[in-house]
C-alpha positions in Angstrom: -33.7 -7.2 -11.8 -32.4 -6.4 -15.3 -28.9 -4.9 -15.7 -30.1 -1.4 -16.8 -32.6 -1.3 -14.0 -30.0 -2.3 -11.4 -27.6 0.4 -12.6 -30.4 3.0 -12.5 -31.5 2.0 -9.0 -27.9 2.2 -7.8 -27.4 5.6 -9.3 -30.7 7.0 -7.9 -30.2 5.6 -4.3 -26.5 6.7 -4.1 -27.4 10.2 -5.4 -30.2 10.6 -2.9 -28.0 9.4 0.0 -25.2 11.8 -1.1 -27.5 14.7 -1.4 -29.1 14.1 2.1 -25.6 13.9 3.7 -24.6 17.1 2.0 -27.7 18.9 3.3 -27.2 17.5 6.8 -23.5 18.5 6.8 -24.4 22.1 6.0 -27.7 22.6 7.9 -27.8 19.6 10.3 -31.5 19.1 9.8 -31.9 15.5 8.6 -33.0 13.0 11.3 -30.4 10.2 11.9 -33.1 7.5 11.1 -33.6 9.0 7.6 -29.9 9.0 6.9 -29.6 5.4 8.2 -32.4 4.3 5.9 -31.1 5.9 2.7 -27.5 5.0 3.5 -28.4 1.3 3.6 -30.8 1.7 0.6 -27.8 3.0 -1.3 -25.7 0.1 -0.1 -28.3 -2.3 -1.4 -28.1 -0.5 -4.8 -24.3 -1.0 -4.7 -24.7 -4.7 -4.0 -27.0 -5.1 -7.0 -24.5 -3.3 -9.1 -21.8 -5.6 -7.8 -23.8 -8.7 -8.8 -24.0 -7.2 -12.3 -20.3 -6.4 -12.7 -19.0 -9.5 -10.9 -15.4 -8.4 -10.7 -13.2 -8.5 -7.6 -12.2 -4.8 -7.8 -15.9 -3.8 -7.8 -16.7 -6.0 -4.8 -13.7 -4.7 -2.9 -14.8 -1.1 -3.3 -18.4 -2.0 -2.4 -17.1 -3.9 0.7 -15.2 -0.8 1.8 -18.5 1.1 1.9 -20.4 -1.7 3.7 -17.6 -2.1 6.2 -17.5 1.6 7.0 -21.3 1.6 7.5 -21.3 -1.5 9.8 -18.5 0.1 11.8 -20.4 3.4 12.1 -23.8 1.9 12.8 -22.8 -1.1 15.0 -19.3 -0.4 16.4 -19.1 -3.6 18.4 -20.0 -5.7 15.4 -17.4 -3.9 13.4 -14.7 -4.5 16.0 -15.7 -8.2 16.2 -15.1 -8.5 12.4 -11.3 -7.9 12.9 -10.8 -11.6 13.0 -11.8 -11.8 9.3 -9.4 -9.1 8.2 -6.6 -10.8 10.2 -7.3 -14.1 8.6 -7.1 -12.5 5.1 -3.7 -10.8 6.0 -2.4 -14.2 7.3 -3.3 -15.9 4.0 -1.6 -13.1 2.0 1.5 -13.2 4.1 1.9 -16.9 3.3 2.2 -15.9 -0.4 4.7 -13.1 -0.3 8.0 -14.9 0.5 7.7 -18.0 -1.8 6.4 -15.7 -4.6 9.3 -13.4 -4.3 11.8 -16.3 -4.1 10.4 -18.1 -7.1 9.9 -15.2 -9.4 13.3 -13.6 -8.6 15.3 -16.8 -8.9 13.6 -17.8 -12.1 14.0 -14.2 -13.5 17.7 -14.3 -12.8 18.7 -17.9 -13.4 16.2 -18.5 -16.2 17.8 -15.9 -18.4 21.4 -16.3 -17.2 22.1 -12.6 -17.6 24.1 -11.2 -14.7 24.7 -7.9 -16.5 21.0 -7.2 -16.7 20.5 -7.9 -13.0 23.2 -5.3 -12.3 21.6 -2.8 -14.7 18.2 -3.3 -13.2 19.7 -2.8 -9.7 21.4 0.6 -10.3 18.5 1.9 -12.5 15.9 0.9 -9.8 17.9 2.5 -7.0 18.5 5.7 -9.0 14.8 6.0 -9.7 13.8 5.2 -6.1 16.0 7.8 -4.6 15.1 10.5 -7.0 11.3 10.0 -6.5 11.4 9.6 -2.8 13.5 12.8 -2.5 10.9 14.7 -4.4 8.2 13.2 -2.1 10.2 14.4 0.9 10.3 18.0 -0.3 6.5 17.9 -1.1 5.8 16.8 2.4 8.0 19.6 3.9 6.3 22.2 1.7 2.8 20.9 2.7 3.3 21.0 6.5 5.1 24.4 6.4 2.2 25.9 4.4 -0.7 24.3 6.5 1.1 24.5 9.9 -1.2 21.7 11.0 0.8 21.2 14.2 0.2 24.8 15.5 -2.2 24.8 18.4 -2.9 21.1 18.4 -4.1 19.8 21.8 -3.5 16.1 22.5 -6.6 13.9 23.1 -7.7 13.6 26.7 -7.6 9.8 26.8 -4.5 8.5 25.1 -3.7 5.1 26.5 -2.2 3.4 23.5 1.6 2.9 23.8 4.3 2.9 21.2 7.0 0.3 21.2 10.3 1.2 22.8 12.8 1.9 20.1 16.5 3.0 19.9 17.8 5.4 17.3 19.2 3.3 14.4 22.9 3.7 13.6 24.3 3.3 10.1 25.6 -0.2 11.1 22.1 -1.2 12.3 20.6 -0.1 8.9 23.3 -2.0 6.9 23.1 -5.2 9.0 19.3 -5.2 8.8 19.5 -5.7 5.0 21.3 -9.1 5.2 19.6 -12.3 6.3 21.2 -14.4 9.0 18.6 -17.1 8.7 16.3 -17.3 5.7 13.6 -19.1 7.6 13.7 -16.4 10.2 13.5 -13.7 7.5 10.5 -15.5 5.9 8.7 -15.9 9.3 9.2 -12.2 10.3 8.2 -10.9 6.8 11.5 -9.2 6.1 11.0 -8.6 2.4 14.3 -7.0 1.7 16.2 -9.9 3.3 14.3 -12.4 1.2 15.1 -10.3 -1.9 18.9 -10.3 -1.0 18.8 -14.1 -0.4 16.9 -14.8 -3.7 19.2 -12.6 -5.8 22.4 -14.3 -4.5 20.7 -17.7 -4.9 19.8 -16.9 -8.5 23.3 -15.7 -9.3 24.8 -18.9 -7.7 22.4 -20.9 -9.8 23.7 -19.3 -13.0 27.2 -20.6 -12.1 26.0 -24.2 -11.8 26.3 -26.5 -14.9 23.1 -26.5 -17.0 22.3 -30.2 -16.1 22.0 -29.3 -12.5 20.6 -25.8 -13.0 17.6 -26.6 -15.1 15.7 -28.7 -12.5 15.8 -25.8 -10.0 14.9 -23.3 -12.7 11.9 -25.4 -13.8 11.0 -25.8 -10.1 11.0 -22.0 -9.5 9.0 -21.4 -12.7 6.4 -23.9 -11.5 6.4 -22.5 -8.0 5.8 -19.0 -9.3 2.9 -20.1 -11.4 1.4 -22.1 -8.5 1.7 -19.1 -6.2 -0.1 -16.8 -8.6 -2.9 -19.3 -8.8 -2.8 -19.5 -5.0 -3.2 -15.7 -5.0 -6.2 -15.9 -7.3 -7.9 -18.3 -4.8 -7.1 -16.1 -1.8 -8.3 -13.0 -3.6 -11.9 -14.4 -3.7 -11.8 -13.7 0.1 -10.5 -10.2 -0.4 -14.0 -8.4 -0.3 -14.7 -10.0 3.1 -11.2 -9.3 4.4 -11.0 -5.6 3.4 -14.6 -4.9 4.3 -13.9 -6.4 7.8 -10.8 -4.3 8.1 -12.7 -1.1 7.3 -15.5 -2.1 9.8 -13.0 -2.6 12.5 -11.2 0.7 11.8 -14.4 2.8 11.9 -15.9 0.8 14.8 -12.7 1.2 16.8 -12.0 4.8 16.1 -15.3 6.3 14.9 -15.9 8.7 12.1 -15.6 11.6 14.5 -11.8 11.3 14.6 -11.8 13.0 11.3 -13.1 16.2 12.9 -10.5 16.4 15.6 -7.5 16.2 13.4 -8.9 17.1 10.1 -6.2 19.6 9.2 -3.4 17.1 9.7 -5.3 14.5 7.7 -6.2 17.0 4.9 -2.5 18.1 4.7 -1.4 14.5 4.2 -4.1 13.6 1.7 -3.7 16.8 -0.3 0.1 16.5 -0.5 -0.2 12.8 -1.5 -2.7 13.8 -4.3 -0.3 16.6 -5.3 2.6 14.0 -5.4 0.5 11.7 -7.7 -0.5 14.5 -10.0 2.7 16.5 -10.1 5.3 13.6 -10.0 3.9 10.2 -10.8 1.5 11.3 -13.6 4.2 13.3 -15.4 6.6 10.4 -15.2 3.9 8.1 -16.6 3.3 10.5 -19.5 7.0 10.9 -20.2 7.6 7.2 -20.5 4.4 6.7 -22.6 2.5 4.7 -20.0 -1.0 3.6 -21.1 -2.7 5.6 -18.4 -6.2 4.1 -18.6 -4.9 0.5 -18.6 -2.5 1.2 -15.8 -5.3 2.7 -13.6 -7.5 -0.3 -14.3 -4.7 -2.7 -13.4 -3.7 -1.0 -10.1 -7.2 -0.4 -8.9 -7.5 -3.7 -7.0 -4.1 -3.7 -5.3 -4.4 -0.1 -4.3 -7.9 -0.7 -2.9 -6.5 -3.7 -0.9 -3.6 -1.5 0.4 -6.0 1.3 1.4 -8.3 -1.0 3.3 -5.8 -3.2 5.0 -3.0 -0.6 5.5 -0.6 -3.4 4.4 1.7 -3.2 1.5 2.3 -6.9 1.8 -1.4 -7.6 1.3 -1.3 -5.9 -2.1 2.1 -7.2 -3.3 1.0 -10.4 -5.0 -1.9 -8.8 -6.8 0.2 -5.7 -7.7 2.9 -8.0 -9.3 0.2 -9.7 -11.4 -1.2 -6.3 -12.3 2.1 -5.2 -13.8 2.5 -8.4 -15.7 -1.0 -7.9 -17.1 -0.1 -4.7 -18.8 3.2 -5.9 -20.3 6.0 -5.7 -17.7 8.2 -8.9 -17.9 8.0 -11.1 -14.8 11.8 -10.9 -14.2 11.6 -7.1 -13.9 8.4 -7.2 -11.8 10.0 -9.8 -9.4 13.1 -7.7 -9.0 11.8 -4.1 -8.9 8.7 -4.4 -6.8 9.9 -6.3 -3.7 13.1 -4.1 -3.7 10.9 -1.0 -3.9 9.0 -2.1 -0.8 12.2 -1.1 1.1 13.7 1.6 -1.0 10.7 3.2 -2.8 8.2 4.0 -0.1 7.0 7.3 -1.7 3.9 7.7 0.6 5.8 6.8 3.8 8.6 9.2 2.9 6.2 12.0 2.3 4.4 11.2 5.5 7.6 11.1 7.6 8.7 14.5 6.4 5.3 15.9 7.2 4.9 14.2 10.6 8.4 15.1 11.8 7.8 18.8 11.3 4.3 18.4 12.8 5.9 17.0 16.0 8.1 20.1 16.3 5.2 22.5 15.5 2.9 20.9 18.1 5.7 21.1 20.7 6.3 24.8 19.9 9.9 24.2 18.7 11.0 26.2 15.7 13.2 24.3 13.3 15.1 26.1 10.5 14.8 24.8 7.0 18.3 23.3 7.3 17.3 21.5 10.5 14.2 20.2 8.9 16.1 18.9 6.0 18.6 17.1 8.2 15.8 15.5 10.2 13.8 14.3 7.3 16.9 12.9 5.4 17.7 11.0 8.6 14.2 9.6 8.6 14.4 8.7 5.0 17.6 6.7 5.6 16.5 5.0 8.8 13.2 3.9 7.3 14.9 1.6 4.7 14.1 -2.1 5.3 11.8 -1.8 8.2 8.6 -2.8 6.5 8.2 -5.9 8.7 8.0 -3.9 11.9 4.4 -3.2 13.2 3.6 0.5 12.9 7.0 0.9 11.3 6.6 4.6 10.4 5.7 5.6 14.0 8.6 3.5 15.4 11.1 5.2 13.1 9.6 8.6 13.8 9.8 8.1 17.5 13.5 7.0 17.3 14.4 10.0 15.2 12.5 12.4 17.4 14.5 11.2 20.4 17.7 11.7 18.4 16.8 15.4 17.7 15.5 16.1 21.2 11.8 16.4 20.3 9.1 15.4 22.8 7.1 12.2 22.4 3.6 13.4 23.2 2.9 14.8 19.7 3.6 11.4 18.3 0.7 10.1 20.4 -1.6 12.6 18.7 -0.6 11.1 15.4 -1.1 7.6 16.8 -4.8 8.4 17.3 -5.4 8.8 13.5 -2.4 6.7 12.3 -4.7 4.1 10.7 -6.5 6.7 8.6 -3.1 8.2 7.5 -1.7 4.8 6.9 -4.4 4.0 4.4 -3.4 6.8 2.2 0.4 6.5 2.4 0.3 2.7 1.9 -1.8 3.2 -1.2 0.7 5.6 -2.6 3.5 3.2 -1.8 1.8 0.5 -3.9 1.0 2.9 -6.7 4.6 4.2 -6.8 6.1 0.7 -6.9 3.8 -0.3 -9.7 4.9 2.7 -11.7 8.6 2.0 -10.9 8.3 -1.5 -12.4 7.0 0.1 -15.7 9.7 2.7 -15.7 12.5 0.1 -15.4 10.9 -2.1 -18.0 10.7 0.9 -20.4 14.3 1.8 -19.5 15.4 -1.8 -20.4 13.3 -1.7 -23.6 11.4 -4.8 -22.5 7.9 -3.3 -21.9 5.6 -5.2 -24.2 1.9 -4.0 -24.0 0.9 -6.4 -26.7 1.9 -9.6 -24.9 -0.6 -9.2 -22.0 -3.3 -11.0 -20.2 -5.9 -8.5 -19.1 -8.0 -11.3 -17.5 -5.6 -11.4 -14.6 -7.0 -8.2 -13.2 -10.6 -8.6 -14.3 -11.4 -11.8 -12.5 -15.0 -12.7 -12.7 -16.6 -14.1 -9.6 -18.2 -17.1 -11.2 -18.5 -20.8 -10.2 -18.0 -21.8 -13.9 -14.3 -20.7 -14.2 -12.5 -22.9 -16.7 -9.7 -25.1 -15.2 -7.0 -25.8 -17.6 -4.8 -28.9 -17.2 
């Protein structure tokens, strides 16, 4: 089929399917068999379009649709596909720690500029805390306007359990930042601990005589290049991995979950969109960010984050994306991994929203001052816990116990946490990508002319050129 014909076929089939679903949503008159036929006809059109475009971003987005349809039409098949998504996440996790170590050490020791490391550190933390505080207030405003927790009834069958967790003290938070065993930190996916080790290692390497320093600097430079190539290879599996993740999510939970807790979901999604439009976009415009190129670059890592609900899964590709638009590697390597502990915009907004939701669902009135105290506590205790499964819910449960709130509303959130996690994780990745550009601009090192756009526009072709 010719290119123009494929695009036309895709446009027609998708439009017909969308129209039928809109009519059925309003009047409930379309037979399920008809919806099934036109849904899969539209998917065939998308597949043809994917063969025409042949880019990873396109195939990832198409795989999201295919995965959701498989999970909806054949739930057991969708749930069985979880193994493919887990395999993809395992491959990604093998990349994260060596990539962070190599790029950070090379970025610090390769330039021998301790002062710049210090500057990047305080600038990054200042920006992180400013933006996450704004996200916190947007979440508070959203939940107080929508009052999504009022009148919520918990699902009848709620058997899933949350891990036991103790409220974190200040000492616990501080001690969690520092690694006691780097191998343990790598194995447990403690990104912040790997960052701390890598920064100290890089500073120590600067103090070593050049004759002994250069072999290690050259090694870390080579390792970072190899890990980026490793990422490129793994990313060819991304459409299968993210499609399988979506199939499992829909097969396990069903599309009907959106109806039961639509108000809570809508509150989160609308507030996250408001945060992007009212905070991140103006920041981008103020610093002179090339918006179109930035959106193109972050499309793939944000799609991966949305499908897998894992910031780790998107980190390697997000780092490459920022390099592709002109952010120096040394800044990308420092800002983005650090941001995964200190700049969780989506998670912060979600925690502020969810904590008040718990109180609303339990019928407990909290004054604005009490709400502020609780969400600031959540913001502090959420630092450096990205390696904990269902980290946001674990922290929410611990803080709720500290403030005397009941646990059962958290189990309501647990029922749709995967759907909420998709949105907040995507915003986390988007916010960290923007943070890297902000710090690069602040350091006067953003260079949009020295870029490699091919990084984020990888063609799926067997004839890729291999350079020696």
